[in-house]
VEXMARDO-39734 format. One line per 2 residues: number of its first residue (from 1); their letters; for each residue y negated, z negated, x of C-alpha. Coordinates in nm, 3 decimals, padded with zeros to 5 digits. Example, Ala and Ser with C-alpha at 12.3 -4.5 7.8 and 13.67 -1.06 7.14 Angstrom:
! VEXMARDO-39734
1 = as = 00.450,-00.780,01.230  00.106,-00.714,01.367
//
This chain:
! VEXMARDO-39734
1 = ma = 00.832,01.166,-00.320  00.543,01.001,-00.136
3 = pq = 00.207,01.177,-00.116  00.090,01.323,00.214
5 = ta = -00.155,01.083,00.375  -00.441,01.107,00.621
7 = sq = -00.582,00.784,00.768  -00.932,00.813,00.912
9 = ty = -01.257,00.636,00.996  -01.612,00.757,00.937
11 = pl = -01.905,00.619,01.138  -02.220,00.627,00.926
13 = pa = -02.488,00.839,01.098  -02.771,00.608,00.987
15 = sl = -02.819,00.238,00.926  -02.711,00.110,00.584
17 = pl = -02.983,-00.059,00.375  -02.868,-00.377,00.200
19 = ds = -02.980,-00.562,-00.113  -03.072,-00.861,00.105
21 = ge = -03.348,-00.657,00.266  -03.157,-00.623,00.592
23 = al = -03.007,-00.303,00.730  -02.671,-00.278,00.905
25 = dg = -02.637,-00.049,01.205  -02.320,00.112,01.336
27 = vt = -02.124,00.087,01.012  -01.775,00.239,01.007
29 = ia = -01.582,00.306,00.687  -01.202,00.328,00.714
31 = ye = -01.033,00.540,00.448  -00.719,00.726,00.350
33 = ty = -00.684,01.055,00.164  -00.397,01.199,-00.036
35 = ge = -00.359,01.556,-00.160  -00.560,01.868,-00.075
37 = la = -00.934,01.901,-00.135  -01.014,02.213,-00.338
39 = ad = -01.230,02.481,-00.175  -01.515,02.401,-00.414
41 = rs = -01.462,02.024,-00.356  -01.434,01.966,-00.732
43 = na = -01.102,01.777,-00.746  -01.185,01.456,-00.555
45 = il = -01.105,01.117,-00.706  -01.232,00.798,-00.543
47 = vc = -01.015,00.493,-00.606  -01.190,00.161,-00.537
49 = ha = -00.982,-00.141,-00.440  -00.992,-00.502,-00.557
51 = lt = -01.089,-00.815,-00.359  -00.780,-00.839,-00.140
53 = gd = -00.693,-00.470,-00.146  -00.754,-00.203,00.116
55 = qy = -00.736,00.170,00.176  -00.354,00.172,00.177
57 = la = -00.341,00.290,-00.179  -00.013,00.481,-00.180
59 = sp = 00.115,00.450,00.175  00.294,00.165,00.354
61 = hp = 00.069,-00.117,00.470  00.062,-00.117,00.854
63 = mt = 00.069,-00.498,00.880  00.319,-00.588,00.608
65 = gk = 00.526,-00.271,00.574  00.501,-00.306,00.196
67 = pg = 00.433,-00.005,-00.029  00.074,00.086,-00.108
69 = ww = -00.088,-00.136,-00.368  -00.104,00.142,-00.633
71 = er = 00.189,00.356,-00.523  00.323,00.356,-00.878
73 = mv = 00.001,00.523,-00.999  -00.087,00.766,-00.717
75 = gp = 00.132,01.048,-00.590  00.286,01.387,-00.677
77 = gk = 00.337,01.409,-01.053  00.210,01.053,-01.108
79 = pi = -00.084,00.963,-01.338  -00.326,01.020,-01.048
81 = dt = -00.151,01.337,-00.941  -00.193,01.425,-00.574
83 = dr = -00.057,01.774,-00.644  -00.378,01.830,-00.842
85 = fh = -00.632,01.587,-00.702  -00.767,01.493,-00.361
87 = vi = -00.760,01.112,-00.373  -00.977,00.898,-00.146
89 = ca = -00.950,00.522,-00.101  -01.181,00.340,00.141
91 = nv = -01.177,-00.013,00.276  -01.496,-00.178,00.148
93 = lg = -01.784,-00.292,00.364  -01.723,-00.655,00.462
95 = sc = -01.346,-00.628,00.461  -01.105,-00.644,00.753
97 = mg = -00.887,-00.331,00.759  -01.108,-00.102,00.966
99 = st = -01.440,-00.099,00.782  -01.728,-00.297,00.931
101 = gp = -01.708,-00.666,00.840  -01.752,-01.012,00.989
103 = as = -01.463,-00.960,01.234  -01.627,-00.644,01.372
105 = la = -01.814,-00.648,01.700  -02.192,-00.678,01.685
107 = ad = -02.431,-00.521,01.938  -02.367,-00.808,02.182
109 = gk = -01.996,-00.730,02.194  -01.896,-01.043,02.003
111 = py = -01.766,-01.059,01.644  -02.039,-01.090,01.384
113 = am = -01.867,-01.390,01.223  -02.131,-01.562,01.004
115 = rf = -02.407,-01.347,01.153  -02.280,-01.068,00.928
117 = pv = -02.534,-01.017,00.648  -02.442,-01.123,00.296
119 = it = -02.354,-00.811,00.100  -02.329,-00.708,-00.264
121 = ir = -02.111,-00.476,-00.470  -02.400,-00.227,-00.467
123 = dm = -02.402,-00.243,-00.084  -02.030,-00.162,-00.085
125 = vr = -02.102,00.136,-00.309  -02.381,00.252,-00.078
127 = gl = -02.119,00.263,00.197  -01.883,00.464,-00.025
129 = va = -02.160,00.710,-00.117  -02.243,00.752,00.253
131 = ll = -01.875,00.834,00.311  -01.882,01.092,00.030
133 = dg = -02.192,01.245,00.188  -02.006,01.268,00.518
135 = le = -01.715,01.437,00.341  -01.962,01.674,00.170
137 = ir = -01.843,01.572,-00.176  -02.148,01.583,-00.401
139 = ql = -01.971,01.493,-00.726  -01.635,01.329,-00.780
141 = ha = -01.400,01.439,-01.053  -01.368,01.066,-01.118
143 = vv = -01.423,00.721,-00.973  -01.146,00.477,-01.065
145 = gg = -01.106,00.106,-01.005  -00.953,-00.216,-01.134
147 = sm = -01.100,-00.565,-01.101  -01.355,-00.555,-00.815
149 = gg = -01.276,-00.185,-00.793  -01.396,-00.154,-01.152
151 = mq = -01.719,-00.329,-01.054  -01.769,-00.065,-00.785
153 = al = -01.698,00.214,-01.032  -01.956,00.078,-01.279
155 = sm = -02.206,00.018,-00.999  -02.169,00.377,-00.880
157 = aa = -02.228,00.502,-01.234  -02.537,00.283,-01.269
159 = nf = -02.694,00.340,-00.929  -02.573,00.688,-00.834
161 = pt = -02.523,00.841,-01.181  -02.456,01.201,-01.073
163 = ra = -02.189,01.120,-00.816  -01.893,01.094,-01.058
165 = ar = -01.821,01.303,-01.369  -01.578,01.042,-01.501
167 = vl = -01.574,00.664,-01.462  -01.253,00.468,-01.527
169 = ai = -01.300,00.090,-01.507  -00.994,-00.128,-01.563
171 = at = -00.971,-00.507,-01.614  -01.326,-00.563,-01.497
173 = ta = -01.671,-00.691,-01.591  -02.041,-00.614,-01.552
175 = rh = -02.113,-00.966,-01.424  -01.928,-01.268,-01.294
177 = sa = -01.904,-01.562,-01.532  -01.962,-01.924,-01.431
179 = qn = -01.585,-01.977,-01.443  -01.524,-01.683,-01.207
181 = ia = -01.786,-01.818,-00.965  -01.632,-02.166,-00.985
183 = fh = -01.286,-02.044,-00.887  -01.430,-01.850,-00.595
185 = ev = -01.627,-02.153,-00.477  -01.308,-02.361,-00.466
187 = gr = -01.157,-02.097,-00.237  -01.462,-02.076,-00.013
189 = qa = -01.480,-02.453,00.023  -01.110,-02.466,00.113
191 = im = -01.173,-02.219,00.396  -01.488,-02.387,00.523
193 = ad = -01.326,-02.733,00.511  -01.045,-02.617,00.740
195 = pa = -01.117,-02.763,01.088  -00.998,-02.434,01.238
197 = wh = -01.281,-02.244,01.065  -01.522,-02.353,01.343
199 = gg = -01.827,-02.254,01.141  -01.686,-01.902,01.119
201 = dy = -01.659,-01.857,01.497  -01.281,-01.876,01.518
203 = ya = -01.204,-01.531,01.657  -01.183,-01.652,02.019
205 = qe = -01.006,-01.976,01.922  -00.635,-02.042,01.950
207 = tr = -00.615,-02.132,01.580  -00.757,-01.974,01.266
209 = pv = -00.826,-02.129,00.926  -00.491,-02.025,00.782
211 = ag = -00.449,-02.348,00.581  -00.783,-02.306,00.405
213 = ls = -00.732,-01.935,00.345  -00.385,-02.002,00.207
215 = va = -00.521,-02.255,-00.044  -00.797,-02.010,-00.142
217 = rm = -00.537,-01.743,-00.209  -00.318,-01.982,-00.407
219 = aa = -00.608,-02.086,-00.632  -00.714,-01.724,-00.688
221 = hi = -00.360,-01.601,-00.748  -00.324,-01.838,-01.045
223 = ty = -00.618,-01.660,-01.210  -00.445,-01.323,-01.173
225 = ls = -00.146,-01.434,-01.382  -00.099,-01.537,-01.744
227 = es = 00.035,-01.870,-01.869  00.311,-01.696,-02.063
229 = gl = 00.407,-01.494,-01.755  00.424,-01.804,-01.536
231 = te = 00.624,-01.990,-01.799  00.871,-01.705,-01.838
233 = kf = 00.911,-01.653,-01.464  00.919,-02.016,-01.350
235 = gr = 00.880,-02.267,-01.632  00.947,-02.614,-01.492
237 = rl = 01.252,-02.499,-01.299  01.320,-02.688,-00.976
239 = qd = 01.392,-02.540,-00.635  01.734,-02.572,-00.479
241 = rp = 01.701,-02.814,-00.186  01.772,-02.707,00.176
243 = dg = 02.070,-02.943,00.184  02.231,-02.744,-00.098
245 = ta = 02.140,-02.986,-00.375  02.072,-02.778,-00.685
247 = ga = 01.751,-02.840,-00.875  01.687,-03.196,-00.758
249 = ks = 01.351,-03.369,-00.722  01.262,-03.473,-00.368
251 = fg = 01.046,-03.767,-00.477  00.803,-03.644,-00.216
253 = fd = 00.553,-03.362,-00.183  00.770,-03.071,-00.086
255 = ad = 00.771,-02.770,-00.316  00.999,-02.917,-00.583
257 = fq = 00.908,-02.664,-00.852  00.975,-02.293,-00.817
259 = ve = 00.614,-02.214,-00.906  00.496,-02.431,-00.616
261 = sy = 00.720,-02.243,-00.374  00.596,-01.910,-00.511
263 = lr = 00.230,-02.003,-00.461  00.293,-02.128,-00.108
265 = yq = 00.467,-01.801,-00.027  00.173,-01.603,-00.167
267 = gs = -00.073,-01.809,00.036  00.109,-01.790,00.368
269 = gf = 00.177,-01.417,00.339  -00.188,-01.346,00.264
271 = tr = -00.311,-01.515,00.583  -00.117,-01.265,00.793
273 = rf = -00.313,-00.968,00.663  -00.659,-01.092,00.565
275 = da = -00.958,-01.239,00.747  -01.097,-01.569,00.618
277 = ns = -01.461,-01.472,00.675  -01.407,-01.145,00.485
279 = yl = -01.279,-01.354,00.196  -01.603,-01.554,00.199
281 = yi = -01.824,-01.246,00.205  -01.637,-01.042,-00.055
283 = tr = -01.608,-01.327,-00.305  -01.982,-01.389,-00.263
285 = am = -02.051,-01.021,-00.334  -01.847,-01.044,-00.653
287 = dy = -02.029,-01.360,-00.761  -02.368,-01.193,-00.711
289 = fd = -02.261,-00.894,-00.923  -02.472,-00.860,-01.239
291 = la = -02.548,-00.503,-01.346  -02.795,-00.611,-01.614
293 = ee = -02.994,-00.819,-01.365  -03.017,-00.514,-01.137
295 = hg = -03.167,-00.308,-01.421  -03.439,-00.519,-01.578
297 = gk = -03.211,-00.763,-01.760  -03.059,-00.511,-02.005
299 = lg = -02.714,-00.374,-01.936  -02.787,-00.064,-02.142
301 = na = -03.060,00.027,-01.894  -02.799,00.051,-01.619
303 = fa = -02.639,00.352,-01.788  -02.946,00.513,-01.948
305 = gs = -02.923,00.888,-01.907  -02.588,00.877,-01.729
307 = pa = -02.413,01.217,-01.751  -02.067,01.068,-01.691
309 = rf = -01.782,01.010,-01.934  -01.650,00.655,-01.933
311 = cl = -01.318,00.489,-02.009  -01.269,00.112,-02.008
313 = vs = -00.933,-00.063,-02.024  -00.861,-00.434,-02.074
315 = fd = -00.543,-00.638,-02.116  -00.477,-00.893,-02.387
317 = sd = -00.332,-01.149,-02.142  -00.615,-01.122,-01.886
319 = wl = -00.820,-01.443,-01.901  -01.005,-01.375,-01.574
321 = yp = -01.183,-01.066,-01.712  -01.098,-01.089,-02.082
323 = ta = -01.139,-00.806,-02.331  -01.477,-00.943,-02.442
325 = es = -01.617,-00.851,-02.098  -01.508,-00.487,-02.137
327 = rh = -01.645,-00.476,-02.492  -01.980,-00.598,-02.357
329 = vv = -01.990,-00.295,-02.125  -01.875,-00.059,-02.402
331 = ha = -02.155,-00.179,-02.633  -02.409,-00.119,-02.356
333 = ln = -02.271,00.230,-02.296  -02.290,00.303,-02.670
335 = as = -02.650,00.182,-02.674  -02.736,00.414,-02.387
337 = ga = -02.569,00.711,-02.559  -02.297,00.758,-02.298
339 = pv = -01.959,00.895,-02.412  -01.708,00.613,-02.378
341 = sf = -01.352,00.537,-02.483  -01.203,00.189,-02.477
343 = ve = -00.857,00.042,-02.521  -00.710,-00.306,-02.499
345 = ls = -00.350,-00.285,-02.382  -00.080,-00.543,-02.444
347 = ap = 00.090,-00.668,-02.128  00.235,-01.004,-02.026
349 = fg = 00.115,-01.006,-01.666  -00.244,-01.131,-01.698
351 = hd = -00.517,-00.981,-01.480  -00.262,-00.826,-01.243
353 = sf = -00.140,-00.602,-01.527  -00.334,-00.307,-01.383
355 = ll = -00.117,-00.324,-01.070  00.217,-00.365,-01.246
357 = dv = 00.449,-00.161,-01.466  00.251,-00.098,-01.784
359 = pa = 00.348,00.251,-01.907  00.064,00.254,-02.161
361 = ld = -00.185,00.232,-01.873  -00.019,00.528,-01.704
363 = rv = -00.076,00.734,-02.018  -00.442,00.629,-02.046
365 = vk = -00.515,00.708,-01.680  -00.341,01.046,-01.692
367 = gf = -00.506,01.143,-02.020  -00.856,01.047,-01.911
369 = le = -00.840,01.221,-01.575  -00.704,01.543,-01.725
//
């Protein structure tokens, strides 16, 4: 049974201060809720989404018709049980599914495009906290997130320590490595090299930078998978040709290998639901993320005096945010005296394991939230 859903927008009553020193006026946060909010407002869980995610956590996506990105985790009787909890998921600042971002209209009635200010993970969290204020939720039962969502969860704990009683961060990190930044830069350059990007001012054009955005998605998608998973799923198997020839090389540059066809499919599908400029801004926010830098150079300082309980989860096949990154956060939490549990789970899916069928994760999530 699917959870009952409410889809809403919240216009912030005041301008939003940003790490860049700028302030953003007229910010709107789009969000969805699932399950009833208790009279004392004590049962709210905020789920933060990853880079290409959105507020459609456990309800069909309006553009693709596909199930919500964490439908297997959120719903009646599921690990994040909407019979018990009021679950909130908001589209982050800078994105393109209803929250204010580069495709939104500025004061002059034209899309911001590259006039949109560069934002950070902490800016995204400021937007989420403003939403919680509007909903009159002073303290969450928990904040939960995987990947970039985990960054937001840790940032909330560090910068707004009383806003969540529990913090569950999955397959994430306290800072972006040089390798992470490098992969993102390849994607950004692919977008900006597309002639249809038009310096970011493509909204009124007949064409959009779909080729560049598709390549960016293909490059990033490789980092979400594991080598063993790709080998098992595709190996070096060839595509059947359109003329009915089975598994034959074209001796050209069509998608001969099944893995090539898969990546092209991932890239083209992504361009139908995501804005290229949002991709630039959100990847930049992730690259700037460094919790230690924000707190005097010591990660332990970020969590000093935090009243929250923490749980960190990593996956043994995740090479984008490997287990060492989670251990780094756990050591900092231990140094700051915060109660923390940590588990590395075995799964063959790479970084995307937090989105896929890993029953052990279900048990961890359910146990920690209860």
